[in-house]
N, C-alpha and C positions, 0 to 999 in steps of 0.2 A: 498753674495756667489753665484757663478754661476756653479762651477765645483763640481759635486756631485758623491758620490761612488756608484758603482753597488749595488743594493739592498736597497739603502737609500730611505725612504719614501719621496714623493714629490707630491704636489698638486698645480698647478699653480692658480687654482681658488680661492685659499685662499689668494693670494697675490694681492696687489692693484695697482702696477705700470702699466703704460700703456704697457710697453714691459718687459716680463720676459724671460730670456734666460737660458738654461742649457747646459752643456757639460759634457759628460762622456764617458768612455770607457766601453763597455758592451759586455758580452758574450752571452751564450744561454739564450734567453728571449722571452717570449710571453706575451704581454700586456693584451691579451683578448679583447673582444669587449667592448668599452667604448667611452664616449664622453666628451667634455670640454665645459665650458661656454665661453671660450675664443677661438678665431681663432688660428690655429697652423700651423707653417711651420715646417716640418720634413725633415732631411737631414743627410746624412753620408759622410764626406770627404774622409773616408777610409772604406772599407767593403761594405756591401750591406744590405739594409732593405727590406724585404718582407711586403707589406702592403695590407690589405683587407678593402674595404670601397665601399659603394654604388653599391653593386652587381658586383664588379670587384676586381681582384687581380692584383697588380703591383709590380715591383721591383725598388729600388732606388739605383742604382750605383752612383759613386762619382760625376756625372754631372747631376743628376736628384734630384729634391726636390718635395715634396708633400705639396700642400696647402689645408688645412682642415678647412672649415668654422666652426664656433661655433655650437655645437649641432649635428654635423655629426657623427654617429657611425663608429668606425674604429678599426682596430686591427694591431699592428706592431710586427713582428717577426724577430729575429736575431739568426742565428745559430752559429756565431763565433764572435770573438771580433771585434767590430765596434766602430769607433770614431762617436759617436752619438751627434747630435746637434738638439735642438728643441727651437723654439721661440714661445712665446704665446703673443696674442694681445688683448687688452681690447675692449669691445664692442663700445666704442666711437671712435675707429679707423676704424670701418667697411667701411665707405665710401671711405677710401683709399686703400682698399684691395679687392682682388677678391671676387665676390659674391658666386661663386660655386666652388666645389671641382675641382682641377686640378693638373696635373703633369707637371712640367716646366723644361726647361734646365737651368742649373746653370753655368754661365760663370765666368770667374776669378774674376771680380768685384763683382758680387753678392755672390760669394763664400767668398770673404774677408769680406764682410759686415756681412754675416751670422756668420762667425767665431768671429768677433769683438763683435757682439751683444750677442752671446751665453755666453760670458764671462763677461758681464756686471753685476756689483753688483745689487742685487734685489732692493736695495734702491737708485739706481742712480737717481738723480733729473731729472725730465722729460725735463727740459729746456736743460739739457746737452745730452739728447738723441735726440733732435729735428732734427739737421742737418743730422745725420747718418740715422735716421728713414725715413726722407723725400726721401734721395737718394736710400734707400732700397726699399720703395714703388714704386719709379719711375723705378727701374731696374726689380722688379718683375712684374710690369704691361707690361714691354717691353719683358719679357723672352718668347721665343717661347714655345708654348704648345707641349707636347710629347704624343705619343700614345702607349707608352710601357706598356700596360695593357692587361689583359685577363678577358672578361666578364664571369661571373659565372652563369651557369644554375640554375634556382630556383626550378625545379620540385623536390618533395620530394623523388622520386624514385633514384635520382642521388646524394642525399646528403651523404650517406654512402660511396659511391665510391669516391666522391670528397675528403672526409676526408682521404681516404687511400693514395691519391696523396701527401698530406702533410707529410706523413711518408716515402716517397721515392719511392712509387710504380710508374710505367710508364704507361701512357695512352696507351692501345693496338692499334696496327695499324688497326686492323680489329674489326669492331663493333660487329660482331657475338660472339666475346670472352666476351662481356659484357652482353649478353642476359640473362644467368642464374643469374648472380649476381644482376642485376637491375630488372629482372622480366618484360622485355619488348623486343619486337623484334628489330632487327637491324634498320628496317625502322622506327619504333616509335622512337628510340633513336636518329636517324638522324634527324627526324622532330623536336624533342625537342631541339637539339642544334641549328638548323637553326632559329627556332621561338624564343628561350630565349636568345641567344647570338648573333644573326645576323650573325653567321659564320657557314659554314659547319664543320662537325666534324673533317675532316682532317686538315682544316686551323686552327681550334682551338687547335688541337694536336700540330701542328708546332709552334704555338704562345706560347703554354705551355712549349715546349722544349727550345725555345728561352729564355723565362724568367728564366727557371730552369738553363740554361747554364750560363747566366750572373751571377746569384746568386752564383753558384758553382765556377765560375772562380774569381769572387770577393772574395771569401773565400780562394783563393790560390790553388785550385785544378789544376792539370795538364790537359793540353788539351786532351791528350790521355785518361785520366780517365773519363773526361766529355763526350768525343765522345763515349767511350764504355758504360758508364752507361746510356746514352740517346739514345742508339741503332742506332748509325750511323755505316755505313759499314766500315769507315776508318777515321783517323785523317783528311785527306784532304777532305772528304765529309763533315765533320763537319765544317771545316774552310770555305768552299764554301758556306754552309748554313748560317753560321754566318755573312760573308761578304755580302750575298744577302740581309739580313734582317737589317743590321746595317750600311752598307757602309764601313766597315773596318774589318780587321782580328782581332781575339781575342787579339793578342799581342799588336797591335797598339791601339786598343780600350781602353785596361787597362793600357798601358804604358803612354798613353796621360793623363788619369785620374790621375795616380800617380805623373806624373811630374807636373801637374797642382796644386795638393795639396802641393808638395814640395815647388814650387814657391810661393804659397799663404802664407805659413808659414813664409816666410822671410819678408812679408810686415809689 
């Protein structure tokens, strides 16, 4: 069995095959921080996953996947129905797979391989997995690395405020609006962001808005709603911002992703 129902208990570490795949449609979900004894590839051909790991937050729209080595703490969150795919790899395959955590671009071939492996029976003979597994490892090694992530400051004074952002609050444009809440001056907060994230606060805020916009758009929200909620002056200002950071308009960005998924389903 590879396709499982939302809420069904599952633990890949209890299964012995070299590759274990799962596929499911999942709604509102928060995995909590956890780790596996197996390496994991996490991917959503439709929808968007928000993932937190190794001091950073990232989003996985339909052409991004996360490689998570064994033992790395991580948390995956979904707000809407997502076509969820996850592949788990035993320790004896470690030499064929990335050593460190990374976010990679998923092309049509890698997408098709993930889809096929996600639906493998959990007792599929390893000899029958070999050719597909070899091609998957080759494609994963060649996949371009992506920087669609947001480094998270670790200072204890900022943790309560960071949690409020997961509930939908918007990072303020001016740092002095955070002074009373955090108990530090604007200059101190600015230094904390530069030191702990490697980014000035304003650049960090822009990256936060980009990731949040991608997640909202992947959930099916209208451009006008996203632009308003993320404090853009107009729809055109938001579209210009999105194009500047991704190289395409929101419509093209997500239409390409949907078309790629539809084409992959016919393979």
